[in-house]
C-alpha positions as a Markdown table, in Angstrom:
| # | Residue | x | y | z |
|---|---|---|---|---|
| 1 | Met | 115.4 | 82.5 | 108.9 |
| 2 | Thr | 116.9 | 85.5 | 110.6 |
| 3 | Val | 114.7 | 88.4 | 111.7 |
| 4 | Lys | 115.1 | 91.6 | 109.7 |
| 5 | Ser | 116.0 | 94.7 | 111.6 |
| 6 | Val | 115.2 | 98.2 | 110.6 |
| 7 | Cys | 116.9 | 101.2 | 112.1 |
| 8 | Val | 114.5 | 104.2 | 112.4 |
| 9 | Tyr | 116.0 | 107.7 | 112.8 |
| 10 | Cys | 113.4 | 110.2 | 113.9 |
| 11 | Gly | 112.7 | 113.2 | 116.1 |
| 12 | Ser | 112.8 | 113.3 | 119.9 |
| 13 | Arg | 110.0 | 115.8 | 119.5 |
| 14 | Ser | 106.6 | 115.2 | 117.8 |
| 15 | Gly | 106.9 | 118.1 | 115.3 |
| 16 | Ala | 104.2 | 120.5 | 114.2 |
| 17 | Met | 102.0 | 118.2 | 112.1 |
| 18 | Pro | 100.0 | 115.3 | 113.5 |
| 19 | Ala | 100.9 | 113.3 | 110.3 |
| 20 | Tyr | 104.4 | 112.9 | 111.6 |
| 21 | Ala | 103.3 | 111.0 | 114.8 |
| 22 | Ala | 100.8 | 109.0 | 112.8 |
| 23 | Ala | 103.5 | 107.9 | 110.3 |
| 24 | Ala | 105.8 | 106.9 | 113.2 |
| 25 | Arg | 103.0 | 104.8 | 114.8 |
| 26 | Asp | 102.0 | 103.2 | 111.5 |
| 27 | Leu | 105.7 | 102.3 | 110.7 |
| 28 | Gly | 106.2 | 100.8 | 114.1 |
| 29 | Arg | 103.0 | 98.7 | 113.8 |
| 30 | Leu | 103.9 | 97.6 | 110.2 |
| 31 | Leu | 107.4 | 96.6 | 111.2 |
| 32 | Ala | 106.0 | 94.5 | 114.0 |
| 33 | Asp | 103.3 | 93.0 | 111.7 |
| 34 | Ala | 106.1 | 92.0 | 109.3 |
| 35 | Gly | 107.9 | 90.2 | 112.1 |
| 36 | Trp | 110.8 | 92.7 | 111.8 |
| 37 | Arg | 112.7 | 94.2 | 114.7 |
| 38 | Leu | 112.7 | 98.0 | 115.3 |
| 39 | Val | 116.2 | 99.4 | 116.1 |
| 40 | Tyr | 116.0 | 103.0 | 117.3 |
| 41 | Gly | 117.4 | 105.6 | 119.7 |
| 42 | Ala | 115.7 | 104.1 | 122.8 |
| 43 | Gly | 113.8 | 107.3 | 123.8 |
| 44 | Asp | 110.2 | 107.4 | 125.0 |
| 45 | Val | 109.6 | 111.0 | 123.7 |
| 46 | Gly | 108.5 | 112.5 | 120.4 |
| 47 | Leu | 108.4 | 110.3 | 117.3 |
| 48 | Met | 110.9 | 107.9 | 118.9 |
| 49 | Gly | 108.3 | 107.1 | 121.6 |
| 50 | Glu | 105.6 | 106.8 | 119.1 |
| 51 | Val | 107.3 | 104.3 | 116.8 |
| 52 | Ala | 108.5 | 102.2 | 119.7 |
| 53 | Arg | 105.2 | 102.0 | 121.6 |
| 54 | Ala | 103.4 | 101.2 | 118.3 |
| 55 | Ala | 105.8 | 98.3 | 117.6 |
| 56 | Gln | 105.5 | 97.0 | 121.2 |
| 57 | Gln | 101.7 | 97.2 | 121.1 |
| 58 | Ala | 101.7 | 95.2 | 117.9 |
| 59 | Gly | 104.0 | 92.5 | 119.5 |
| 60 | Gly | 107.2 | 93.5 | 117.8 |
| 61 | Gln | 110.7 | 93.3 | 118.9 |
| 62 | Thr | 112.4 | 96.5 | 119.9 |
| 63 | Phe | 116.2 | 97.2 | 120.2 |
| 64 | Gly | 116.9 | 100.6 | 121.7 |
| 65 | Val | 120.3 | 102.3 | 122.0 |
| 66 | Ile | 120.8 | 105.4 | 124.1 |
| 67 | Pro | 123.9 | 107.2 | 125.4 |
| 68 | Val | 124.1 | 107.7 | 129.1 |
| 69 | His | 123.9 | 111.5 | 128.9 |
| 70 | Leu | 120.5 | 111.3 | 127.2 |
| 71 | Leu | 118.8 | 108.8 | 129.5 |
| 72 | Arg | 116.9 | 111.6 | 131.3 |
| 73 | Arg | 116.4 | 114.0 | 128.4 |
| 74 | Glu | 115.0 | 111.4 | 126.0 |
| 75 | Val | 113.4 | 109.3 | 128.8 |
| 76 | Gly | 115.2 | 106.1 | 128.2 |
| 77 | Lys | 112.6 | 103.4 | 127.4 |
| 78 | Thr | 113.8 | 100.5 | 129.5 |
| 79 | Asp | 110.9 | 98.1 | 128.7 |
| 80 | Leu | 112.3 | 97.3 | 125.2 |
| 81 | Ser | 113.2 | 93.8 | 124.1 |
| 82 | Thr | 116.8 | 95.0 | 124.1 |
| 83 | Phe | 118.0 | 98.2 | 125.8 |
| 84 | Val | 121.6 | 99.3 | 125.3 |
| 85 | Val | 123.3 | 102.2 | 127.0 |
| 86 | Thr | 126.4 | 103.6 | 125.3 |
| 87 | Glu | 129.0 | 106.1 | 126.5 |
| 88 | Thr | 128.8 | 108.4 | 123.5 |
| 89 | Met | 126.6 | 109.5 | 120.6 |
| 90 | His | 129.2 | 108.0 | 118.2 |
| 91 | Glu | 128.9 | 104.6 | 119.9 |
| 92 | Arg | 125.1 | 104.9 | 119.7 |
| 93 | Lys | 125.0 | 105.5 | 116.0 |
| 94 | Lys | 127.5 | 102.6 | 115.4 |
| 95 | Val | 125.5 | 100.1 | 117.5 |
| 96 | Met | 122.3 | 101.2 | 115.8 |
| 97 | Ile | 123.4 | 100.8 | 112.2 |
| 98 | Met | 125.5 | 97.6 | 112.9 |
| 99 | Asn | 122.3 | 96.0 | 114.3 |
| 100 | Ala | 120.1 | 96.9 | 111.4 |
| 101 | Asp | 119.6 | 95.6 | 107.8 |
| 102 | Ala | 118.2 | 98.9 | 106.6 |
| 103 | Val | 117.6 | 102.5 | 107.7 |
| 104 | Val | 114.4 | 104.6 | 107.5 |
| 105 | Val | 114.5 | 108.3 | 108.3 |
| 106 | Leu | 111.2 | 109.9 | 109.6 |
| 107 | Pro | 110.9 | 113.6 | 110.2 |
| 108 | Gly | 113.3 | 114.9 | 112.8 |
| 109 | Gly | 115.7 | 117.6 | 113.6 |
| 110 | Pro | 119.5 | 118.0 | 113.8 |
| 111 | Gly | 120.0 | 114.6 | 115.5 |
| 112 | Ser | 118.1 | 112.8 | 112.7 |
| 113 | Leu | 120.1 | 114.7 | 110.1 |
| 114 | Asp | 123.3 | 113.7 | 111.8 |
| 115 | Glu | 122.3 | 110.1 | 111.9 |
| 116 | Leu | 121.2 | 110.2 | 108.2 |
| 117 | Phe | 124.3 | 111.8 | 107.0 |
| 118 | Glu | 126.6 | 109.5 | 108.9 |
| 119 | Ala | 124.7 | 106.5 | 107.4 |
| 120 | Leu | 124.8 | 108.1 | 104.0 |
| 121 | Thr | 128.5 | 108.9 | 104.2 |
| 122 | Trp | 129.4 | 105.4 | 105.5 |
| 123 | Arg | 127.4 | 104.0 | 102.5 |
| 124 | Gln | 129.3 | 106.3 | 100.1 |
| 125 | Leu | 132.6 | 105.1 | 101.6 |
| 126 | Gly | 131.6 | 101.5 | 101.3 |
| 127 | Leu | 131.4 | 100.8 | 105.0 |
| 128 | His | 127.9 | 99.3 | 104.5 |
| 129 | Asp | 125.5 | 98.6 | 101.7 |
| 130 | Lys | 122.3 | 98.9 | 103.6 |
| 131 | Pro | 119.2 | 100.6 | 102.0 |
| 132 | Ile | 118.5 | 104.0 | 103.3 |
| 133 | Leu | 114.9 | 105.2 | 103.0 |
| 134 | Val | 113.8 | 108.8 | 103.6 |
| 135 | Met | 110.1 | 109.0 | 104.5 |
| 136 | Asn | 109.0 | 112.3 | 103.2 |
| 137 | Val | 105.8 | 112.7 | 105.3 |
| 138 | Asp | 103.8 | 115.6 | 103.9 |
| 139 | Gly | 106.8 | 116.9 | 102.0 |
| 140 | Tyr | 108.8 | 117.4 | 105.2 |
| 141 | Trp | 112.1 | 116.4 | 103.6 |
| 142 | Asn | 111.6 | 118.3 | 100.3 |
| 143 | Pro | 114.3 | 120.9 | 101.1 |
| 144 | Leu | 116.7 | 118.1 | 102.0 |
| 145 | Arg | 116.1 | 116.4 | 98.7 |
| 146 | Ser | 116.8 | 119.6 | 96.9 |
| 147 | Leu | 120.0 | 120.1 | 98.9 |
| 148 | Ile | 121.2 | 116.5 | 98.0 |
| 149 | Glu | 120.5 | 117.3 | 94.3 |
| 150 | Arg | 122.3 | 120.6 | 94.5 |
| 151 | Thr | 125.3 | 118.9 | 96.2 |
| 152 | Val | 125.6 | 116.6 | 93.2 |
| 153 | Asp | 124.8 | 119.3 | 90.6 |
| 154 | Gln | 127.5 | 121.5 | 92.0 |
| 155 | Gly | 130.1 | 118.8 | 91.9 |
| 156 | Phe | 130.5 | 118.1 | 95.6 |
| 157 | Ala | 129.3 | 114.5 | 95.3 |
| 158 | Asp | 129.0 | 111.9 | 92.6 |
| 159 | Ala | 125.5 | 111.2 | 91.2 |
| 160 | Ser | 125.6 | 107.9 | 93.0 |
| 161 | Leu | 125.1 | 109.7 | 96.3 |
| 162 | Ala | 121.5 | 110.4 | 95.4 |
| 163 | Asp | 121.1 | 106.8 | 94.3 |
| 164 | Tyr | 121.8 | 105.6 | 97.9 |
| 165 | Leu | 118.6 | 107.2 | 99.1 |
| 166 | Thr | 115.1 | 105.9 | 98.4 |
| 167 | Trp | 112.4 | 108.5 | 98.9 |
| 168 | Val | 109.0 | 107.3 | 100.1 |
| 169 | Asp | 105.9 | 109.2 | 101.3 |
| 170 | Thr | 104.1 | 106.7 | 103.5 |
| 171 | Pro | 104.8 | 103.9 | 105.9 |
| 172 | Val | 103.2 | 101.5 | 103.5 |
| 173 | Ala | 105.5 | 102.6 | 100.7 |
| 174 | Ala | 108.4 | 102.3 | 103.1 |
| 175 | Met | 107.5 | 98.7 | 103.8 |
| 176 | Ala | 107.1 | 97.9 | 100.1 |
| 177 | Ala | 110.6 | 99.4 | 99.4 |
| 178 | Leu | 112.1 | 97.5 | 102.4 |
| 179 | Arg | 110.6 | 94.2 | 101.2 |
| 180 | Ala | 112.0 | 94.7 | 97.7 |
| 181 | Ser | 115.5 | 95.7 | 98.9 |
| 182 | Leu | 115.8 | 93.1 | 101.7 |
| 183 | Ser | 114.5 | 90.1 | 99.8 |
């Protein structure tokens, strides 16, 4: 039996609502409890640090990927099970998704959006068929959901684009969706 790996995209900041950090911690713990490996951006700040520390504290495997230019800024977390340093952001994203069976997007900023849209575009182009979950903690991603729907409604994407995303509100719901899609 191979270990499932879940790539988590999330903010290098904690955000304005305590619920964001709580969701990151809960997801990290639940991934570890399931025996699944966390794949993430290898930072020890913001939601990235929260999800990784929670997974570690619960005994989970952690696989972090960080580009050399962000080692200081994101405080590269070198005590992970696997710590990979890449030359570029592009390499980081490729290594992360290639080492995961699924993607979960927590609240985050431009970097998380970049990662999400690259994973979504790659899925649309048939470069992978991994599930992509968007954890809409306290409605954080509601505007994004509306934008995706508008993109389809205005003819800039097929309706299948929206089908590539699974929207969940909590870490427990994310785990249930992951179990269903990865079984």
